[in-house]
C-alpha positions in Angstrom: -80.5 -122.5 153.6 -79.0 -121.7 156.8 -79.3 -118.2 158.6 -75.5 -118.1 158.6 -75.5 -118.0 154.8 -77.7 -115.1 154.3 -75.3 -112.4 155.5 -72.6 -113.7 153.2 -74.9 -113.7 150.2 -76.3 -110.3 150.8 -72.9 -108.6 151.0 -73.3 -108.5 147.2 -76.2 -106.1 147.5 -74.0 -103.1 148.3 -71.9 -103.7 145.3 -75.1 -103.8 143.2 -76.4 -100.4 144.6 -73.0 -98.8 144.4 -72.9 -99.5 140.7 -76.1 -97.4 140.1 -75.9 -94.5 142.6 -78.8 -92.6 140.9 -81.0 -95.5 140.7 -84.4 -95.6 142.3 -86.5 -98.7 143.3 -89.0 -99.8 140.6 -91.3 -102.7 140.7 -90.5 -106.0 138.8 -93.1 -108.6 138.0 -92.3 -112.4 138.0 -94.3 -115.6 137.7 -93.2 -118.1 140.3 -93.7 -120.7 142.8 -93.4 -120.8 146.5 -92.4 -124.1 148.2 -94.1 -124.8 151.5 -92.1 -127.6 153.1 -94.0 -130.4 154.7 -93.8 -131.2 158.4 -92.4 -134.7 158.9 -94.0 -134.8 162.5 -97.5 -134.9 160.8 -98.4 -138.5 160.0 -98.0 -139.7 156.4 -101.1 -139.3 154.3 -102.4 -136.3 156.4 -102.6 -132.7 155.2 -99.3 -130.9 155.9 -97.0 -133.9 155.8 -96.0 -133.4 152.2 -94.4 -130.3 150.5 -96.7 -128.1 148.6 -96.3 -125.7 145.8 -98.2 -122.6 145.2 -98.0 -120.4 142.0 -98.2 -116.6 142.2 -97.7 -113.4 140.3 -95.0 -111.7 142.4 -94.0 -108.0 142.6 -90.3 -107.4 143.3 -88.6 -104.4 144.6 -85.5 -103.8 142.4 -83.6 -102.2 145.2 -83.8 -105.0 147.7 -85.0 -107.9 145.5 -87.7 -108.8 148.1 -90.6 -110.5 146.4 -94.3 -110.3 147.5 -97.3 -112.2 146.0 -99.9 -109.8 144.6 -102.3 -112.4 143.2 -104.1 -115.3 144.6 -102.9 -118.8 144.2 -103.0 -119.4 140.4 -102.1 -121.8 137.6 -101.1 -121.4 134.0 -98.7 -118.6 134.3 -96.4 -118.0 131.4 -92.7 -118.9 131.6 -91.6 -115.8 129.7 -92.8 -112.3 130.6 -92.7 -108.7 129.2 -94.5 -105.5 130.0 -95.8 -102.2 128.6 -96.9 -99.3 130.8 -100.2 -100.9 131.4 -100.1 -104.6 130.4 -98.3 -107.6 131.6 -97.7 -109.9 128.7 -96.4 -113.6 128.6 -95.4 -116.2 125.9 -96.7 -119.5 126.9 -96.2 -122.5 124.6 -96.4 -120.7 121.2 -98.8 -118.0 121.9 -99.0 -114.5 123.3 -100.8 -114.2 126.6 -102.0 -111.4 128.8 -101.7 -111.8 132.7 -103.7 -109.9 135.3 -101.3 -109.5 138.1 -103.9 -108.9 140.6 -106.2 -111.8 139.9 -103.5 -114.0 138.4 -105.7 -114.8 135.4 -103.9 -115.5 132.2 -105.7 -115.0 128.7 -105.0 -115.7 125.3 -104.0 -112.5 123.3 -103.5 -114.0 119.9 -103.5 -117.1 117.7 -101.3 -120.2 118.1 -98.0 -119.6 116.1 -95.1 -121.8 114.8 -92.9 -120.4 117.6 -92.5 -122.3 120.9 -90.5 -120.4 123.4 -89.7 -119.6 127.1 -87.4 -116.6 126.3 -89.6 -113.7 125.7 -89.6 -110.0 126.3 -91.3 -106.7 125.4 -89.0 -103.8 124.5 -89.4 -100.3 125.9 -91.0 -99.3 122.7 -93.6 -102.0 122.9 -92.3 -104.7 120.6 -92.4 -108.4 121.5 -89.5 -110.8 120.9 -88.9 -114.5 121.6 -86.3 -117.0 120.9 -87.5 -120.6 120.0 -86.4 -123.6 122.0 -85.9 -125.9 119.2 -84.2 -124.3 116.2 -83.0 -121.1 118.1 -85.1 -118.7 115.8 -85.6 -115.1 116.9 -89.1 -113.8 116.2 -90.9 -110.5 116.6 -94.5 -110.4 118.0 -97.2 -107.9 117.3 -98.7 -107.2 120.8 -102.2 -105.9 119.2 -102.5 -109.1 117.2 -100.3 -111.9 118.6 -99.0 -112.5 115.2 -95.5 -113.3 115.0 -92.7 -113.4 112.2 -89.2 -114.5 112.1 -86.1 -112.2 112.5 -83.0 -113.2 110.6 -81.9 -116.7 110.2 -82.3 -119.7 112.6 -79.2 -120.7 114.7 -77.4 -117.3 114.7 -76.9 -117.5 118.5 -75.1 -121.0 117.8 -72.9 -119.1 115.5 -72.0 -116.7 118.4 -71.2 -119.5 120.7 -69.1 -121.1 118.1 -67.1 -117.9 117.7 -66.6 -117.7 121.5 -65.1 -121.2 121.5 -68.0 -123.7 122.1 -67.5 -126.9 120.1 -70.7 -128.0 118.4 -72.9 -125.6 120.2 -76.6 -126.3 120.9 -78.0 -123.1 122.3 -81.0 -123.1 124.7 -82.0 -119.3 125.2 -84.1 -119.8 128.4 -84.6 -116.0 128.9 -84.6 -112.7 127.0 -84.3 -109.1 128.1 -83.9 -105.7 126.3 -81.6 -102.8 127.2 -81.6 -99.8 124.9 -81.6 -101.1 121.2 -80.4 -104.5 121.9 -81.8 -107.9 123.4 -79.9 -110.1 125.8 -80.4 -113.6 126.4 -78.9 -116.4 128.6 -77.9 -119.6 127.0 -78.5 -122.3 129.5 -76.2 -124.9 127.6 -73.0 -122.9 128.5 -74.4 -120.4 131.3 -73.5 -117.5 128.8 -74.8 -114.1 128.3 -75.5 -113.1 124.6 -76.1 -109.8 123.1 -78.5 -110.0 120.2 -79.5 -107.6 117.4 -83.3 -107.4 117.2 -82.9 -106.4 113.7 -81.3 -109.3 112.1 -80.9 -111.8 115.1 -76.9 -111.7 115.0 -75.4 -112.2 118.5 -72.2 -112.0 120.4 -71.1 -113.6 123.5 -70.6 -110.9 126.4 -67.4 -111.7 128.4 -66.4 -115.3 127.9 -68.3 -118.7 127.7 -69.7 -119.6 131.1 -69.3 -116.2 132.6 -72.8 -116.1 134.0 -72.1 -119.2 136.2 -68.6 -118.1 137.5 -70.2 -115.8 139.9 -69.8 -117.2 143.4 -67.5 -119.9 142.1 -70.5 -121.6 140.3 -72.6 -122.2 143.3 -75.5 -120.5 141.6 -77.9 -121.8 139.0 -81.4 -121.4 137.4 -81.2 -118.3 135.3 -84.9 -118.5 134.0 -85.6 -114.8 133.4 -84.2 -111.4 132.3 -85.6 -108.1 132.0 -84.6 -104.6 131.1 -85.2 -102.0 133.9 -85.7 -98.3 133.9 -83.8 -97.2 137.0 -83.5 -93.5 136.2 -87.1 -92.8 135.0 -86.4 -91.7 131.4 -88.7 -94.3 129.9 -85.8 -96.3 128.5 -84.4 -99.6 129.9 -80.6 -99.1 130.8 -80.2 -101.8 133.3 -80.4 -105.7 132.9 -81.8 -107.8 135.7 -82.3 -111.5 136.0 -83.2 -114.4 138.0 -81.0 -116.6 140.0 -83.2 -119.5 141.3 -81.0 -121.9 143.3 -77.7 -122.1 145.3 -75.9 -125.4 145.5 -73.4 -125.0 148.4 -72.6 -128.5 148.6 -72.9 -129.6 144.8 -76.2 -130.6 143.2 -77.4 -132.7 146.1 -77.5 -129.7 148.1 -79.6 -127.4 145.9 -81.7 -125.0 147.8 -84.4 -122.6 146.3 -83.5 -119.0 146.9 -85.4 -116.8 144.3 -82.6 -114.5 143.8 -82.7 -111.2 141.8 -79.5 -110.2 140.1 -78.3 -107.1 138.4 -76.0 -107.9 135.3 -73.0 -106.1 134.1 -73.3 -105.8 130.3 -69.4 -105.5 129.8 -68.4 -109.0 131.2 -71.7 -110.8 132.1 -70.8 -110.8 135.8 -73.6 -109.9 138.2 -74.4 -108.8 141.8 -77.0 -110.5 143.9 -79.6 -107.9 144.8 -81.8 -109.9 147.2 -82.9 -113.5 148.1 -86.3 -115.1 148.7 -86.2 -118.3 150.3 -88.2 -121.3 149.1 -89.1 -119.3 146.0 -88.3 -120.1 142.3 -89.1 -117.6 139.5 -89.9 -118.3 135.9 -90.6 -115.3 133.9 -89.5 -111.6 134.8 -90.7 -108.4 133.4 -90.4 -104.5 134.2 -92.6 -101.8 132.8 -90.9 -98.5 131.4 -91.7 -95.5 133.4 -94.4 -93.6 131.6 -94.0 -90.1 130.2 -95.9 -87.6 132.4 -98.8 -87.2 129.9 -99.2 -90.8 129.6 -99.3 -91.1 133.4 -101.9 -88.6 133.7 -104.1 -90.5 131.1 -103.7 -93.7 133.2 -104.7 -91.8 136.2 -108.0 -90.8 134.5 -108.7 -94.4 133.8 -108.0 -95.8 137.1 -104.8 -97.4 138.5 -102.5 -99.0 135.9 -102.9 -102.6 135.9 -99.3 -103.1 136.9 -99.2 -100.9 139.9 -99.8 -102.9 143.0 -103.2 -102.3 144.6 -102.6 -100.8 148.0 
């Protein structure tokens, strides 16, 4: 990405902040990968000639979108993330995981289940949800045991896509995030934002089919993660943030990693770009609700909360 492009893209930041005048910056957490380009002047076969990729847990400023690695280089990070006040969770393959953001260590938090998913989130009241990759089945996860049960019927998101005009829909809900009493997911097959009822799995398309990808005349792609964010400090998620991993200024052959953070409009599925991180792509995205004062005091007695970055 050239330096000339950055000021053009970052003009959307002002729009994002203007939409939430009382918002304050909160930390978001992402699993992601940093690309370190190789140096073609180094001889072939020698260290530094080839590109290298390093995986980290990132902390992201919700106001600027700037991401900072807070773990060592690590492996095995989940593609889907969610968080409570003191724990970062992930869904990897078909089971619940916990992630230590400081060490980058991922640990099993429950048994293997029948549900394979990349779309995963934890609601502000501490309930996990996922959407399977195969039959588009919403499921609910008990964070204390890792056990999961179905919610509603499989394929209800396909019904929503069909109602919105998609012929023979085949949804791929790559990401889930929660705001208020509802879940939101991005369908990668149509680049659409869906609103999903966590009680029965029924869904509706927000805006029109493909609205997510219409921002910037379709030059953005890679919507791998969503999360609800508590910007006003009331302990509830009222804003939806997501990941935009690539810009394609000259089409697919010109794809550039940018690790963008977006703030979504839940009325029409449009979004504003909050900030960029060059040579980064994110996988999962999470935000912890702001603790109630009493809870915060208890956490203080026990040491720093896991999700607060060590200074």
